[in-house]
C-alpha positions as CSV (number, residue, x, y, z in Angstrom):
1,X,74.0,193.3,161.8
2,X,73.7,196.3,159.4
3,X,73.3,195.4,155.8
4,X,76.1,196.8,153.5
5,X,75.2,199.3,150.8
6,X,74.4,198.3,147.3
7,X,77.9,198.9,145.9
8,X,79.5,197.1,148.9
9,X,77.0,194.3,148.5
10,X,77.8,193.8,144.8
11,X,81.5,193.9,145.6
12,X,81.1,191.4,148.4
13,X,79.1,189.0,146.2
14,X,81.6,189.3,143.3
15,X,84.6,188.8,145.5
16,X,83.1,185.8,147.3
17,X,82.1,184.3,144.0
18,X,85.5,184.8,142.4
19,X,87.3,183.2,145.4
20,X,84.9,180.3,145.5
21,X,85.2,179.7,141.8
22,X,89.0,179.8,141.9
23,X,89.2,177.3,144.7
24,X,86.7,174.9,143.1
25,X,88.3,175.2,139.6
26,X,91.8,174.4,140.8
27,X,90.7,171.5,143.0
28,X,88.7,169.8,140.2
29,X,91.0,170.6,137.2
30,X,92.2,167.0,136.6
31,X,88.7,165.7,136.2
32,X,87.9,168.6,133.9
33,X,90.8,167.8,131.6
34,X,89.8,164.1,131.4
35,X,86.2,165.1,130.7
36,X,87.2,167.5,127.8
37,X,89.5,164.8,126.3
38,X,86.5,162.4,126.2
39,X,84.1,165.0,124.8
40,X,86.3,166.1,121.9
41,X,87.2,162.5,120.9
42,X,85.1,161.4,118.0
43,X,85.9,157.7,118.5
44,X,84.1,155.6,121.2
45,X,85.3,156.4,124.8
46,X,84.3,153.0,126.4
47,X,86.0,149.6,125.8
48,X,82.6,147.9,125.4
49,X,81.7,150.2,122.5
50,X,85.0,149.4,120.8
51,X,84.4,145.6,121.1
52,X,80.8,146.0,119.8
53,X,82.0,147.8,116.8
54,X,85.2,145.7,116.3
55,X,87.3,148.8,116.6
56,X,89.6,147.5,119.4
57,X,92.6,149.8,119.8
58,X,91.4,152.7,117.6
59,X,90.5,155.1,120.4
60,X,93.0,157.2,122.4
61,X,91.0,157.2,125.6
62,X,88.7,154.3,126.6
63,X,88.0,154.9,130.3
64,X,88.8,157.1,133.2
65,X,91.5,154.9,134.7
66,X,93.1,154.4,131.3
67,X,92.9,158.1,130.4
68,X,94.4,159.1,133.7
69,X,97.4,156.7,133.2
70,X,97.8,157.9,129.5
71,X,97.8,161.6,130.3
72,X,100.2,161.1,133.2
73,X,102.6,159.0,131.1
74,X,102.7,161.4,128.2
75,X,102.3,164.8,129.9
76,X,103.2,164.2,133.5
77,X,101.3,165.8,136.5
78,X,101.1,169.3,134.9
79,X,99.0,167.7,132.1
80,X,96.1,167.5,134.5
81,X,96.2,171.3,135.0
82,X,96.5,172.1,131.3
83,X,94.4,175.1,130.5
84,X,94.0,176.0,134.2
85,X,95.2,179.6,133.8
86,X,92.5,180.6,131.3
87,X,90.1,178.4,133.2
88,X,90.8,180.5,136.3
89,X,90.5,183.7,134.2
90,X,87.2,182.3,133.0
91,X,85.7,180.9,136.2
92,X,86.6,183.7,138.6
93,X,84.9,186.5,136.7
94,X,82.1,184.0,135.8
95,X,81.3,183.2,139.4
96,X,81.9,186.8,140.4
97,X,79.3,188.0,137.9
98,X,77.0,185.1,138.6
99,X,76.7,185.5,142.3
100,X,76.5,189.3,142.1
101,X,73.7,189.2,139.5
102,X,72.0,186.4,141.4
103,X,71.9,188.4,144.6
104,X,70.7,191.5,142.8
105,X,67.9,189.5,141.1
106,X,66.8,187.9,144.4
107,X,66.9,191.3,146.1
108,X,64.6,192.7,143.4
109,X,62.0,189.9,143.5
110,X,62.0,189.5,147.3
111,X,62.1,193.2,148.1
112,X,64.9,192.6,150.6
113,X,68.7,192.7,150.3
114,X,69.1,190.3,153.2
115,X,70.4,186.9,152.2
116,X,68.3,185.2,154.9
117,X,65.1,186.4,153.2
118,X,66.1,185.0,149.8
119,X,65.6,181.4,151.0
120,X,61.9,182.0,151.1
121,X,61.6,182.7,147.4
122,X,59.5,180.3,145.4
123,X,61.4,177.5,143.6
124,X,60.3,179.0,140.2
125,X,61.9,182.4,141.1
126,X,65.1,180.6,142.3
127,X,65.4,178.7,139.0
128,X,64.7,181.9,136.9
129,X,67.2,184.0,138.9
130,X,69.9,181.3,138.6
131,X,69.3,181.0,134.8
132,X,69.5,184.7,134.2
133,X,72.6,185.0,136.4
134,X,74.3,182.2,134.5
135,X,73.6,183.8,131.1
136,X,75.1,187.1,132.2
137,X,78.2,185.4,133.6
138,X,78.6,183.3,130.4
139,X,78.6,186.2,128.1
140,X,81.1,188.1,130.3
141,X,83.6,185.3,130.5
142,X,83.1,183.2,127.4
143,X,86.4,183.8,125.5
144,X,88.4,182.3,128.5
145,X,86.1,179.2,128.5
146,X,87.0,178.8,124.8
147,X,90.7,179.1,125.4
148,X,90.5,176.7,128.4
149,X,88.9,174.0,126.2
150,X,91.4,174.4,123.4
151,X,94.4,174.3,125.7
152,X,93.0,171.4,127.7
153,X,92.2,169.3,124.6
154,X,95.3,169.8,122.4
155,X,97.4,167.1,124.1
156,X,101.1,166.5,123.0
157,X,102.8,167.9,121.0
158,X,101.2,171.2,121.8
159,X,99.6,173.2,119.0
160,X,99.7,176.4,121.2
161,X,102.5,176.7,123.7
162,X,100.6,179.3,125.7
163,X,97.3,181.3,125.9
164,X,98.7,184.3,124.1
165,X,99.6,182.2,121.0
166,X,96.1,180.7,121.0
167,X,94.4,184.1,121.2
168,X,96.4,185.5,118.3
169,X,95.8,182.4,116.1
170,X,92.1,182.4,116.8
171,X,91.9,186.1,115.9
172,X,93.9,185.6,112.8
173,X,92.0,182.5,111.5
174,X,88.5,183.1,112.8
175,X,88.4,186.8,113.7
176,X,86.9,188.3,116.8
177,X,83.8,186.1,116.4
178,X,86.1,183.1,116.8
179,X,86.5,183.9,120.5
180,X,82.8,183.3,120.9
181,X,82.6,180.0,118.9
182,X,80.0,177.8,120.5
183,X,78.3,180.6,122.4
184,X,74.8,179.7,121.2
185,X,74.8,176.1,122.5
186,X,76.5,177.4,125.7
187,X,73.7,179.8,126.4
188,X,71.2,177.0,125.6
189,X,73.0,174.8,128.0
190,X,73.6,177.4,130.8
191,X,69.9,178.4,131.1
192,X,68.8,175.0,132.4
193,X,72.1,174.2,134.0
194,X,72.4,177.4,136.1
195,X,68.7,177.3,136.8
196,X,68.8,173.8,138.0
197,X,72.0,174.3,140.0
198,X,70.8,177.3,141.9
199,X,67.2,176.3,142.1
200,X,67.9,172.8,143.4
201,X,70.5,174.3,145.8
202,X,67.9,176.6,147.3
203,X,65.4,173.7,147.4
204,X,67.8,171.4,149.2
205,X,68.6,174.2,151.7
206,X,65.0,174.7,152.5
207,X,64.6,170.9,153.0
208,X,67.6,170.9,155.4
209,X,66.3,173.9,157.3
210,X,62.9,172.2,157.7
211,X,64.6,169.0,158.9
212,X,66.7,171.0,161.4
213,X,63.6,172.8,162.7
214,X,61.8,169.5,163.0
215,X,64.7,168.0,165.0
216,X,65.2,171.1,167.1
217,X,61.5,171.4,168.0
218,X,61.6,167.9,169.4
219,X,64.8,168.6,171.4
220,X,64.7,172.2,172.5
221,X,63.3,175.6,171.6
222,X,66.2,176.7,169.4
223,X,65.6,177.1,165.7
224,X,67.4,175.1,163.0
225,X,67.7,177.9,160.4
226,X,71.5,177.8,160.3
227,X,73.0,174.9,158.3
228,X,76.2,173.1,159.1
229,X,79.2,173.0,156.7
230,X,78.4,169.4,156.0
231,X,74.7,170.2,155.1
232,X,75.8,173.0,152.8
233,X,78.3,170.6,151.2
234,X,75.6,168.0,150.6
235,X,73.2,170.6,149.1
236,X,75.9,171.8,146.7
237,X,76.8,168.2,145.9
238,X,73.2,167.3,145.0
239,X,72.7,170.5,143.0
240,X,75.8,170.1,140.9
241,X,75.0,166.4,140.2
242,X,71.4,167.1,139.1
243,X,72.4,170.0,136.8
244,X,75.2,168.1,135.2
245,X,73.2,164.9,134.5
246,X,70.5,166.8,132.7
247,X,72.7,169.2,130.7
248,X,75.7,167.1,129.7
249,X,74.8,166.5,126.0
250,X,74.7,170.3,125.4
251,X,78.1,170.6,127.0
252,X,79.5,168.0,124.5
253,X,78.1,170.0,121.6
254,X,79.6,173.2,123.0
255,X,83.1,171.5,123.2
256,X,82.8,170.3,119.6
257,X,82.1,173.9,118.4
258,X,85.0,175.2,120.4
259,X,87.6,173.0,118.9
260,X,86.5,173.1,115.3
261,X,89.6,173.0,113.1
262,X,92.1,172.3,115.9
263,X,95.1,170.5,114.5
264,X,95.8,167.8,117.0
265,X,98.3,164.9,116.6
266,X,96.8,162.0,114.7
267,X,97.3,159.7,117.7
268,X,94.3,161.5,119.3
269,X,92.0,160.2,116.5
270,X,89.8,162.1,114.0
271,X,89.6,165.8,114.5
272,X,86.5,168.1,114.3
273,X,86.8,169.8,110.9
274,X,86.1,173.5,110.5
275,X,82.4,174.2,110.2
276,X,81.6,170.5,110.8
277,X,78.3,171.5,112.3
278,X,75.9,174.1,110.9
279,X,74.1,174.8,114.2
280,X,73.1,173.2,117.6
281,X,70.5,171.0,116.1
282,X,72.7,169.8,113.3
283,X,75.4,169.0,115.8
284,X,73.0,166.9,117.9
285,X,71.8,165.1,114.8
286,X,75.2,164.3,113.5
287,X,76.6,163.1,116.8
288,X,73.6,160.9,117.3
289,X,73.9,159.5,113.8
290,X,77.6,158.8,113.8
291,X,78.3,158.1,117.5
292,X,74.9,157.0,118.9
293,X,73.3,158.1,122.2
294,X,76.5,157.4,124.1
295,X,78.2,160.0,122.0
296,X,76.2,162.7,123.7
297,X,77.3,161.5,127.1
298,X,81.0,161.1,126.4
299,X,82.8,162.2,129.5
300,X,79.7,161.9,131.7
301,X,81.5,159.9,134.4
302,X,84.4,162.4,135.1
303,X,82.0,165.3,134.4
304,X,79.6,164.1,137.1
305,X,82.4,163.2,139.5
306,X,83.8,166.7,138.9
307,X,80.5,168.6,139.0
308,X,79.4,167.2,142.3
309,X,82.4,168.3,144.4
310,X,82.8,171.4,142.2
311,X,79.3,172.5,143.1
312,X,79.7,171.6,146.7
313,X,83.1,173.4,147.1
314,X,81.8,176.5,145.2
315,X,78.7,176.9,147.4
316,X,80.4,176.2,150.7
317,X,83.4,178.5,149.8
318,X,80.9,181.2,148.7
319,X,78.8,180.9,151.9
320,X,81.8,181.2,154.2
321,X,83.7,183.8,152.2
322,X,80.5,185.9,151.9
323,X,79.9,185.8,155.7
324,X,83.5,186.6,156.3
325,X,83.6,189.6,153.9
326,X,80.2,190.8,155.2
327,X,81.6,190.9,158.7
328,X,84.5,193.0,157.5
329,X,82.3,195.4,155.4
330,X,79.8,195.9,158.2
331,X,82.5,196.5,160.8
332,X,84.1,199.3,158.8
Protein backbone atom coordinates (compact mmCIF):
# COMPACT_ATOMS: atom_id res chain seq x y z
CA UNK A 1 0.00 0.00 0.00
CA UNK A 2 1.39 3.42 -0.99
CA UNK A 3 2.23 5.68 1.93
CA UNK A 4 0.34 9.01 1.99
CA UNK A 5 2.34 12.24 1.63
CA UNK A 6 3.54 14.20 4.65
CA UNK A 7 0.58 16.62 4.65
CA UNK A 8 -1.93 13.82 4.17
CA UNK A 9 -0.19 11.77 6.86
CA UNK A 10 -0.36 14.64 9.37
CA UNK A 11 -4.04 15.21 8.54
CA UNK A 12 -4.71 11.47 8.87
CA UNK A 13 -3.06 11.23 12.30
CA UNK A 14 -4.74 14.42 13.53
CA UNK A 15 -8.19 13.31 12.35
CA UNK A 16 -7.84 9.80 13.76
CA UNK A 17 -6.57 11.22 17.06
CA UNK A 18 -9.43 13.74 17.31
CA UNK A 19 -12.08 11.08 16.65
CA UNK A 20 -10.50 8.64 19.10
CA UNK A 21 -10.22 11.33 21.79
CA UNK A 22 -13.83 12.45 21.34
CA UNK A 23 -15.18 8.90 21.65
CA UNK A 24 -13.06 8.11 24.69
CA UNK A 25 -13.87 11.39 26.43
CA UNK A 26 -17.65 11.07 26.04
CA UNK A 27 -17.71 7.45 27.19
CA UNK A 28 -15.70 8.12 30.37
CA UNK A 29 -17.11 11.56 31.32
CA UNK A 30 -19.07 10.37 34.42
CA UNK A 31 -15.93 8.92 35.99
CA UNK A 32 -14.01 12.10 35.19
CA UNK A 33 -16.63 14.28 36.91
CA UNK A 34 -16.49 12.14 40.06
CA UNK A 35 -12.68 12.19 39.98
CA UNK A 36 -12.58 15.99 39.74
CA UNK A 37 -15.07 16.41 42.60
CA UNK A 38 -12.79 14.26 44.79
CA UNK A 39 -9.61 16.06 43.73
CA UNK A 40 -10.88 19.57 44.50
CA UNK A 41 -12.44 18.58 47.86
CA UNK A 42 -10.14 19.67 50.68
CA UNK A 43 -11.91 17.45 53.23
CA UNK A 44 -11.25 13.65 53.37
CA UNK A 45 -12.85 11.64 50.56
CA UNK A 46 -13.02 8.29 52.36
CA UNK A 47 -15.30 7.35 55.26
CA UNK A 48 -12.44 5.64 57.14
CA UNK A 49 -10.50 8.94 57.12
CA UNK A 50 -13.52 10.78 58.52
CA UNK A 51 -13.89 8.28 61.38
CA UNK A 52 -10.18 8.42 62.18
CA UNK A 53 -10.32 12.20 62.43
CA UNK A 54 -13.71 12.28 64.16
CA UNK A 55 -15.11 14.39 61.32
CA UNK A 56 -18.11 12.25 60.46
CA UNK A 57 -20.50 14.04 58.12
CA UNK A 58 -18.16 16.96 57.26
CA UNK A 59 -17.29 15.83 53.74
CA UNK A 60 -19.53 16.24 50.72
CA UNK A 61 -18.25 13.12 48.95
CA UNK A 62 -16.97 10.06 50.84
CA UNK A 63 -16.76 7.32 48.21
CA UNK A 64 -17.54 6.51 44.59
CA UNK A 65 -20.97 4.98 45.23
CA UNK A 66 -22.00 7.79 47.60
CA UNK A 67 -20.70 10.47 45.19
CA UNK A 68 -22.56 8.88 42.26
CA UNK A 69 -25.85 8.89 44.21
CA UNK A 70 -25.30 12.45 45.44
CA UNK A 71 -24.52 13.89 42.01
CA UNK A 72 -27.47 12.07 40.44
CA UNK A 73 -29.82 13.24 43.23
CA UNK A 74 -28.78 16.89 43.02
CA UNK A 75 -27.94 17.35 39.36
CA UNK A 76 -29.59 14.47 37.52
CA UNK A 77 -28.01 12.46 34.71
CA UNK A 78 -26.66 15.57 32.89
CA UNK A 79 -24.51 16.25 35.96
CA UNK A 80 -22.22 13.39 34.93
CA UNK A 81 -21.49 15.14 31.63
CA UNK A 82 -20.96 18.57 33.16
CA UNK A 83 -18.06 20.27 31.41
CA UNK A 84 -18.12 17.74 28.56
CA UNK A 85 -18.31 20.40 25.81
CA UNK A 86 -15.06 22.15 26.82
CA UNK A 87 -13.65 18.69 27.54
CA UNK A 88 -14.35 17.67 23.94
CA UNK A 89 -12.93 20.98 22.72
CA UNK A 90 -9.86 20.16 24.80
CA UNK A 91 -9.40 16.46 24.16
CA UNK A 92 -10.06 16.46 20.40
CA UNK A 93 -7.34 19.00 19.50
CA UNK A 94 -5.18 17.47 22.25
CA UNK A 95 -5.27 13.97 20.83
CA UNK A 96 -5.10 15.34 17.27
CA UNK A 97 -1.89 17.25 18.04
CA UNK A 98 -0.54 14.41 20.18
CA UNK A 99 -0.87 11.65 17.59
CA UNK A 100 0.26 13.90 14.70
CA UNK A 101 3.39 15.03 16.58
CA UNK A 102 4.02 11.48 17.84
CA UNK A 103 3.98 10.05 14.31
CA UNK A 104 6.25 12.85 13.07
CA UNK A 105 8.77 12.22 15.87
CA UNK A 106 8.73 8.46 15.32
CA UNK A 107 9.19 9.02 11.58
CA UNK A 108 12.19 11.26 12.30
CA UNK A 109 13.96 8.87 14.70
CA UNK A 110 13.15 5.69 12.73
CA UNK A 111 13.82 7.11 9.28
CA UNK A 112 10.54 5.67 8.00
CA UNK A 113 7.02 7.05 7.81
CA UNK A 114 5.50 3.57 7.87
CA UNK A 115 3.64 2.87 11.12
CA UNK A 116 4.71 -0.78 11.01
CA UNK A 117 8.36 0.27 11.30
CA UNK A 118 7.72 2.40 14.41
CA UNK A 119 7.06 -0.63 16.61
CA UNK A 120 10.76 -1.51 16.34
CA UNK A 121 11.86 1.70 18.07
CA UNK A 122 13.70 1.27 21.36
CA UNK A 123 11.56 1.73 24.49
CA UNK A 124 13.53 4.87 25.38
CA UNK A 125 12.68 6.57 22.08
CA UNK A 126 9.03 5.55 22.47
CA UNK A 127 8.91 7.15 25.94
CA UNK A 128 10.66 10.34 24.78
CA UNK A 129 8.48 10.68 21.67
CA UNK A 130 5.33 10.23 23.76
CA UNK A 131 6.48 12.80 26.33
CA UNK A 132 7.29 15.46 23.71
CA UNK A 133 4.01 14.82 21.89
CA UNK A 134 2.12 15.19 25.17
CA UNK A 135 3.81 18.53 25.91
CA UNK A 136 2.94 19.92 22.47
CA UNK A 137 -0.67 18.79 22.80
CA UNK A 138 -1.00 20.21 26.34
CA UNK A 139 0.16 23.70 25.40
CA UNK A 140 -2.13 23.73 22.36
CA UNK A 141 -5.31 22.73 24.21
CA UNK A 142 -4.79 23.80 27.83
CA UNK A 143 -7.43 26.60 28.19
CA UNK A 144 -10.18 24.07 27.43
CA UNK A 145 -8.76 21.72 30.08
CA UNK A 146 -9.00 24.57 32.60
CA UNK A 147 -12.61 25.34 31.62
CA UNK A 148 -13.52 21.64 31.79
CA UNK A 149 -12.21 21.40 35.35
CA UNK A 150 -14.00 24.55 36.52
CA UNK A 151 -17.37 23.59 35.01
CA UNK A 152 -17.12 19.99 36.23
CA UNK A 153 -16.23 20.99 39.80
CA UNK A 154 -18.67 23.85 40.44
CA UNK A 155 -21.68 21.70 41.41
CA UNK A 156 -25.08 23.28 42.23
CA UNK A 157 -25.98 26.10 42.19
CA UNK A 158 -23.85 26.87 39.18
CA UNK A 159 -21.33 29.69 39.35
CA UNK A 160 -21.01 29.75 35.57
CA UNK A 161 -24.10 28.81 33.51
CA UNK A 162 -22.01 28.12 30.42
CA UNK A 163 -18.49 28.10 29.02
CA UNK A 164 -18.73 31.63 27.65
CA UNK A 165 -19.45 33.18 31.05
CA UNK A 166 -16.54 31.23 32.57
CA UNK A 167 -14.11 32.50 29.92
CA UNK A 168 -15.14 36.14 30.37
CA UNK A 169 -14.95 35.94 34.16
CA UNK A 170 -11.48 34.33 34.07
CA UNK A 171 -10.23 36.99 31.65
CA UNK A 172 -11.75 39.74 33.80
CA UNK A 173 -10.42 38.52 37.14
CA UNK A 174 -7.15 36.81 36.20
CA UNK A 175 -6.33 38.11 32.73
CA UNK A 176 -5.13 36.02 29.79
CA UNK A 177 -2.63 34.22 32.04
CA UNK A 178 -5.62 32.93 34.01
CA UNK A 179 -6.49 30.63 31.09
CA UNK A 180 -3.16 28.89 31.71
CA UNK A 181 -3.41 28.60 35.51
CA UNK A 182 -1.80 25.32 36.54
CA UNK A 183 0.10 24.87 33.26
CA UNK A 184 3.45 24.30 35.00
CA UNK A 185 2.33 21.30 37.12
CA UNK A 186 0.42 20.05 34.08
CA UNK A 187 3.59 19.99 31.99
CA UNK A 188 5.48 18.35 34.87
CA UNK A 189 2.71 15.74 34.98
CA UNK A 190 2.29 15.21 31.24
CA UNK A 191 5.97 14.44 30.56
CA UNK A 192 6.01 11.21 32.62
CA UNK A 193 2.30 10.50 31.94
CA UNK A 194 2.43 10.69 28.13
CA UNK A 195 5.85 9.05 28.10
CA UNK A 196 4.61 6.14 30.20
CA UNK A 197 1.32 5.84 28.30
CA UNK A 198 2.84 5.66 24.82
CA UNK A 199 6.03 3.91 25.88
CA UNK A 200 4.25 1.14 27.76
CA UNK A 201 1.65 0.85 24.97
CA UNK A 202 4.42 0.18 22.43
CA UNK A 203 6.11 -2.20 24.86
CA UNK A 204 2.93 -4.21 25.44
CA UNK A 205 2.32 -4.30 21.67
CA UNK A 206 5.80 -5.73 21.12
CA UNK A 207 5.17 -8.36 23.79
CA UNK A 208 1.84 -9.31 22.18
CA UNK A 209 3.47 -9.55 18.76
CA UNK A 210 6.23 -11.75 20.16
CA UNK A 211 3.57 -13.95 21.79
CA UNK A 212 1.63 -14.16 18.53
CA UNK A 213 4.78 -15.08 16.62
CA UNK A 214 5.62 -17.74 19.19
CA UNK A 215 2.14 -19.24 18.91
CA UNK A 216 1.98 -19.02 15.12
CA UNK A 217 5.40 -20.64 14.69
CA UNK A 218 4.22 -23.68 16.62
CA UNK A 219 0.97 -23.91 14.65
CA UNK A 220 1.70 -22.74 11.12
CA UNK A 221 4.06 -20.64 9.06
CA UNK A 222 1.95 -17.47 9.27
CA UNK A 223 3.31 -14.53 11.22
CA UNK A 224 1.65 -12.98 14.21
CA UNK A 225 2.53 -9.32 13.52
CA UNK A 226 -1.11 -8.18 13.42
CA UNK A 227 -2.86 -7.73 16.74
CA UNK A 228 -6.51 -8.45 17.44
CA UNK A 229 -8.93 -5.80 18.71
CA UNK A 230 -8.90 -7.47 22.11
CA UNK A 231 -5.09 -7.38 22.28
CA UNK A 232 -5.02 -3.69 21.33
CA UNK A 233 -7.66 -3.04 23.99
CA UNK A 234 -5.62 -4.84 26.66
CA UNK A 235 -2.44 -2.97 25.66
CA UNK A 236 -4.25 0.37 25.92
CA UNK A 237 -5.84 -0.68 29.21
CA UNK A 238 -2.48 -1.55 30.76
CA UNK A 239 -0.79 1.58 29.41
CA UNK A 240 -3.49 3.91 30.76
CA UNK A 241 -3.46 2.23 34.18
CA UNK A 242 0.33 2.36 34.61
CA UNK A 243 0.53 6.02 33.61
CA UNK A 244 -2.32 7.11 35.88
CA UNK A 245 -1.09 5.29 38.99
CA UNK A 246 2.33 6.94 38.74
CA UNK A 247 1.22 10.49 37.88
CA UNK A 248 -2.01 10.96 39.86
CA UNK A 249 -0.57 13.24 42.62
CA UNK A 250 0.52 15.76 39.99
CA UNK A 251 -2.99 15.69 38.53
CA UNK A 252 -4.43 16.55 41.97
CA UNK A 253 -2.07 19.55 42.24
CA UNK A 254 -3.04 20.69 38.74
CA UNK A 255 -6.74 20.63 39.62
CA UNK A 256 -6.13 22.70 42.77
CA UNK A 257 -4.38 25.40 40.75
CA UNK A 258 -7.15 25.40 38.17
CA UNK A 259 -9.96 26.08 40.66
CA UNK A 260 -8.20 28.65 42.86
CA UNK A 261 -10.75 31.23 44.00
CA UNK A 262 -13.79 29.39 42.57
CA UNK A 263 -16.84 30.44 44.63
CA UNK A 264 -18.61 27.14 45.23
CA UNK A 265 -21.59 26.59 47.53
CA UNK A 266 -20.54 26.00 51.20
CA UNK A 267 -22.11 22.51 51.13
CA UNK A 268 -19.11 21.41 49.01
CA UNK A 269 -16.76 22.25 51.89
CA UNK A 270 -13.75 24.53 52.06
CA UNK A 271 -12.69 26.16 48.82
CA UNK A 272 -9.21 26.68 47.44
CA UNK A 273 -8.42 30.34 48.03
CA UNK A 274 -6.82 32.55 45.42
CA UNK A 275 -3.03 32.04 45.40
CA UNK A 276 -3.32 29.30 48.02
CA UNK A 277 -0.17 27.68 46.63
CA UNK A 278 3.00 29.50 45.54
CA UNK A 279 4.23 26.80 43.18
CA UNK A 280 4.16 23.06 42.50
CA UNK A 281 6.43 22.11 45.38
CA UNK A 282 4.59 24.37 47.82
CA UNK A 283 1.28 22.76 46.78
CA UNK A 284 2.67 19.26 47.32
CA UNK A 285 4.02 20.27 50.73
CA UNK A 286 0.78 21.93 51.87
CA UNK A 287 -1.43 19.05 50.70
CA UNK A 288 0.82 16.54 52.44
CA UNK A 289 0.83 18.61 55.65
CA UNK A 290 -2.92 19.27 55.84
CA UNK A 291 -4.41 16.20 54.14
CA UNK A 292 -1.73 13.53 54.43
CA UNK A 293 -0.53 11.14 51.74
CA UNK A 294 -4.10 10.13 50.87
CA UNK A 295 -4.69 13.80 49.93
CA UNK A 296 -2.39 13.38 46.94
CA UNK A 297 -4.38 10.33 45.83
CA UNK A 298 -7.89 11.75 46.14
CA UNK A 299 -9.96 10.46 43.25
CA UNK A 300 -7.46 7.69 42.46
CA UNK A 301 -10.19 5.00 42.26
CA UNK A 302 -12.47 6.72 39.69
CA UNK A 303 -9.34 8.12 38.00
CA UNK A 304 -7.83 4.66 37.50
CA UNK A 305 -11.18 3.13 36.55
CA UNK A 306 -11.54 5.93 34.01
CA UNK A 307 -7.93 5.95 32.77
CA UNK A 308 -7.87 2.25 31.93
CA UNK A 309 -10.87 2.18 29.55
CA UNK A 310 -10.08 5.70 28.32
CA UNK A 311 -6.61 4.62 27.26
CA UNK A 312 -7.93 1.41 25.76
CA UNK A 313 -10.76 3.10 23.82
CA UNK A 314 -8.43 5.87 22.60
CA UNK A 315 -5.78 3.51 21.25
CA UNK A 316 -8.23 1.04 19.69
CA UNK A 317 -10.30 3.83 18.11
CA UNK A 318 -7.12 5.49 16.83
CA UNK A 319 -5.73 2.28 15.31
CA UNK A 320 -8.97 1.48 13.48
CA UNK A 321 -9.74 5.07 12.43
CA UNK A 322 -6.16 5.52 11.23
CA UNK A 323 -6.33 2.34 9.12
CA UNK A 324 -9.71 3.38 7.71
CA UNK A 325 -8.57 6.92 6.83
CA UNK A 326 -5.31 5.60 5.37
CA UNK A 327 -7.23 3.28 3.06
CA UNK A 328 -9.29 6.30 1.89
CA UNK A 329 -6.26 8.55 1.41
CA UNK A 330 -4.23 5.93 -0.48
CA UNK A 331 -7.13 5.05 -2.78
CA UNK A 332 -7.58 8.64 -3.93
